[in-house]
C-alpha atoms as one frame of an Amber mdcrd trajectory, in Angstrom:
protein
  -4.678  -3.398  18.091  -1.193  -2.060  19.761  -1.196   0.056  16.128  -4.697
   1.390  17.349  -3.727   4.962  20.156  -7.931   6.089  19.911 -11.037   5.656
  18.549 -14.542   6.805  19.000 -17.670   8.005  16.955 -18.430  11.441  16.028
 -21.713  13.364  15.158 -20.504  16.211  13.406 -23.532  17.768  13.708 -25.771
  15.941  12.121 -28.779  14.054  13.859 -28.508  10.270  12.761 -27.859   7.141
  14.686 -24.951   6.567  11.492 -22.075   8.136  12.760 -18.606   8.636  11.427
 -15.578   6.212  13.701 -12.315   8.224  14.026  -9.424   6.868  14.891  -5.421
   6.973  15.758  -3.113   4.454  14.536   0.454   4.391  14.613   1.730   2.662
  10.923   4.955   1.542  10.547   7.311   3.207   7.996   9.295   0.576   6.806
   9.009  -3.252   7.288  12.031  -5.498   7.562  11.575  -8.317   5.616  14.509
 -11.354   5.523  16.309 -11.251   2.317  14.916 -13.633  -0.255  17.188 -16.745
  -0.493  19.758 -17.381  -4.046  18.679 -20.565  -5.545  21.465 -22.369  -7.250
  20.920 -24.244 -10.319  23.948 -27.065 -10.028  22.172 -28.066 -13.553  23.602
 -25.614 -15.585  27.087 -26.824 -14.601  26.534 -29.860 -17.105  27.055 -27.493
 -20.173  31.516 -27.586 -20.040  31.763 -23.621 -21.156  29.558 -23.173 -17.593
  31.846 -25.286 -15.745  35.121 -24.073 -17.271  34.302 -20.658 -15.944  33.453
 -21.792 -12.702  36.358 -23.227 -11.951  38.085 -20.112 -12.982  35.981 -17.461
 -11.081  36.247 -20.193  -7.920  40.006 -20.216  -8.552  40.066 -16.094  -8.138
  38.017 -16.204  -5.879  40.502 -18.227  -3.559  43.120 -16.537  -4.431  41.081
 -13.088  -3.103  39.563 -14.644   0.134  43.324 -16.180   0.813  44.973 -12.607
   0.599  42.520 -12.118   3.311  44.673 -14.109   5.885  47.579 -12.644   7.074
  50.716 -15.394   6.874  50.297 -19.328   6.094  47.077 -20.661   6.313  45.936
 -23.366   8.676  43.939 -26.358   7.421  40.713 -24.588   9.026  41.156 -21.208
   7.393  42.090 -22.811   4.066  38.931 -24.479   4.241  36.335 -21.802   5.191
  38.283 -19.729   2.757  37.683 -22.501  -0.273  33.804 -22.306   0.704  33.877
 -19.041   0.921  35.190 -18.901  -3.074  32.462 -21.758  -4.052  29.519 -19.976
  -2.683  30.604 -16.511  -3.895  31.307 -17.858  -7.532  27.922 -20.209  -7.071
  26.191 -17.000  -6.571  27.527 -14.919  -9.503  26.954 -17.685 -11.946  24.729
 -20.659 -11.092  21.895 -18.266 -10.126  18.684 -20.388 -11.017  16.884 -18.175
 -13.552  13.710 -16.102 -12.735  11.880 -17.362 -15.733  12.234 -21.036 -14.781
   8.519 -20.278 -13.222   5.944 -20.503 -15.717   4.180 -17.456 -16.234   0.378
 -17.317 -17.017  -1.284 -16.123 -20.302  -1.255 -12.120 -18.961   2.145 -12.209
 -17.837   3.171 -13.716 -20.772   1.862 -10.739 -22.873   1.299  -8.057 -20.991
   2.829  -5.044 -22.442   0.614  -5.943 -25.629  -2.557  -6.314 -23.237  -2.268
  -3.278 -21.241  -1.514  -1.141 -24.428  -5.183  -1.883 -25.892  -6.800  -2.005
 -22.079  -5.348   1.205 -21.287  -7.172   2.562 -25.081 -10.109   0.821 -24.417
 -10.205   2.482 -20.900  -9.841   6.122 -22.546 -12.289   5.695 -24.713 -14.970
   4.133 -22.193 -14.262   7.698 -20.182 -14.625   9.792 -23.159 -18.201   8.309
 -23.612 -19.006   8.330 -19.797 -18.087  11.938 -20.028 -20.832  12.757 -22.809
 -24.129  13.115 -20.921 -25.862  11.306 -24.462 -23.390   8.913 -26.187 -24.522
   9.170 -30.125 -24.525   6.331 -32.068 -21.108   7.660 -33.417 -20.157   7.474
 -29.993 -20.735   4.374 -29.244 -19.054   3.006 -33.059 -16.310   4.641 -31.892
 -16.156   3.068 -28.533 -16.727  -0.804 -30.087 -13.551  -0.851 -32.075 -10.824
  -0.771 -28.901 -13.210  -3.642 -27.229 -13.252  -5.606 -30.203  -8.854  -4.838
 -30.030  -9.234  -6.200 -26.833 -10.838  -9.242 -26.867  -9.354 -10.052 -30.221
  -5.404  -9.418 -28.021  -6.696 -11.833 -25.416  -7.122 -14.242 -27.715  -3.910
 -13.971 -29.323  -2.383 -13.814 -25.597  -3.873 -17.704 -25.125  -2.733 -19.227
 -27.949   0.393 -17.688 -28.245   0.825 -18.733 -24.651  -0.810 -22.406 -25.339
   2.034 -22.651 -28.275   4.611 -21.578 -26.015   3.951 -24.520 -23.825   3.993
 -26.906 -26.405   7.511 -25.314 -27.500   8.503 -26.208 -23.871   8.151 -30.234
 -25.053   9.645 -29.481 -28.449  12.385 -27.954 -27.771  14.328 -24.910 -25.181
  13.241 -21.393 -25.630  16.207 -20.450 -23.727  19.781 -21.115 -25.836  22.075
 -21.154 -22.684  19.804 -23.633 -20.649  21.922 -27.190 -22.302  19.694 -29.367
 -18.975  17.823 -31.840 -20.859  13.894 -32.210 -20.691  12.701 -34.396 -17.203
   9.907 -36.381 -17.366   8.431 -34.395 -14.800   9.156 -30.927 -16.334   6.811
 -32.598 -19.431   3.634 -33.499 -17.151   4.039 -30.470 -15.859   3.271 -29.011
 -19.134   0.638 -31.660 -20.423  -1.114 -30.719 -16.874  -0.981 -26.758 -17.672
  -2.540 -27.558 -21.321  -5.518 -29.629 -19.621  -6.239 -26.527 -17.439  -6.515
 -24.444 -20.058  -5.236 -20.419 -19.708  -8.291 -19.397 -17.490  -6.987 -22.306
 -14.895 -10.535 -22.759 -14.042 -11.941 -25.030 -10.577 -14.423 -26.220 -11.302
 -16.977 -25.337  -8.361 -19.113 -28.613  -6.726 -22.804 -27.520  -6.206 -23.797
 -28.215  -2.427 -26.203 -31.015  -1.955 -28.829 -30.828   0.590 -30.248 -33.573
   3.133 -32.802 -35.656   1.665 -34.324 -35.280   5.695 -34.216 -31.881   5.991
 -35.889 -32.117   9.098 -33.463 -34.038  11.431 -30.490 -33.168   9.053 -28.934
 -36.162   9.064 -29.009 -39.024   6.394 -28.243 -39.338   2.871 -27.253 -36.708
   0.623 -29.084 -35.810  -2.922 -27.440 -37.726  -5.932 -28.908 -35.466  -8.565
 -29.357 -31.645  -9.206 -33.207 -32.785  -9.514 -33.292 -34.038  -6.576 -31.447
 -31.497  -4.686 -33.881 -28.694  -6.080 -36.773 -30.544  -5.199 -35.537 -30.743
  -1.744 -34.734 -27.426  -1.467 -38.404 -25.988  -3.102 -39.984 -28.288  -0.370
 -38.129 -27.341   2.423 -38.860 -23.342   1.203 -42.306 -24.096   0.696 -42.335
 -25.238   4.464 -40.609 -22.158   5.704 -43.014 -19.182   3.702 -45.794 -21.266
   4.833 -45.992 -20.613   8.128 -48.309 -18.148   9.467 -47.087 -16.033  12.453
 -48.669 -13.638  14.613 -47.473 -10.562  16.680 -49.238  -7.599  18.716 -49.827
  -4.897  17.664 -49.196  -2.541  20.737 -45.877  -4.132  21.083 -45.145  -2.933
  17.969 -46.297   0.709  18.913 -44.262   0.574  22.633 -40.617   0.375  20.359
 -39.376   4.180  20.274 -38.945   5.710  16.740 -36.708   8.546  15.455 -38.798
  11.778  14.987 -39.277  12.249  11.280 -36.399  14.514  10.481 -38.857  16.774
   7.044 -35.522  18.892   6.426 -33.760  15.672   5.347 -35.919  14.926   2.467
């Protein structure tokens, strides 16, 4: 609300009750966001080469930080320099891999899928631009559509095979950590859900007593349908009455023939 400076409706010479709404508002050009925290993967230290490089870099960083202090370092300054050296080395060397989060089937094959989708879209645009597409034009559109469906099938199959590969062996050569039971079960659950990650929808269950709205719920879909049909019939079977004079008293807009 603080961003809106002014708002009003305008007629713009059109005789209608549907008027446009215009407003002036302030939009912030830049939005400040806190920097993302760097996640440290301590499991990489299990690799002897990584541990050796970590010690070497920490020693070099400690020497650089120590040079910032003039004279002899006190115990507190030496501790601070050591902490800064460890933090700097961990941020540079032990940063968690971005690929640790499992990608979906579309993201994993996005380049191939988007190429097929773009070719399909271009063919669809050319077909839509024609006044009456011929049989040859529709046949030309059928091939890109088929290519998209095939690319989706291949992407889903590759995604599932990659999940199986995560259980059998590590995908990255530099990841020396053993596969934990938690990761195995995450892969198994992902395979159980499937590529679409569809969520089953529970149908709405009605109350058996629609008059009071209380009581037990319907147990089966057939019973649920019977209660719904009975409630709809009871609603639409009612006969209502109205006064024609009351309808005539409602002010109506003047007929605008020029708008036809």
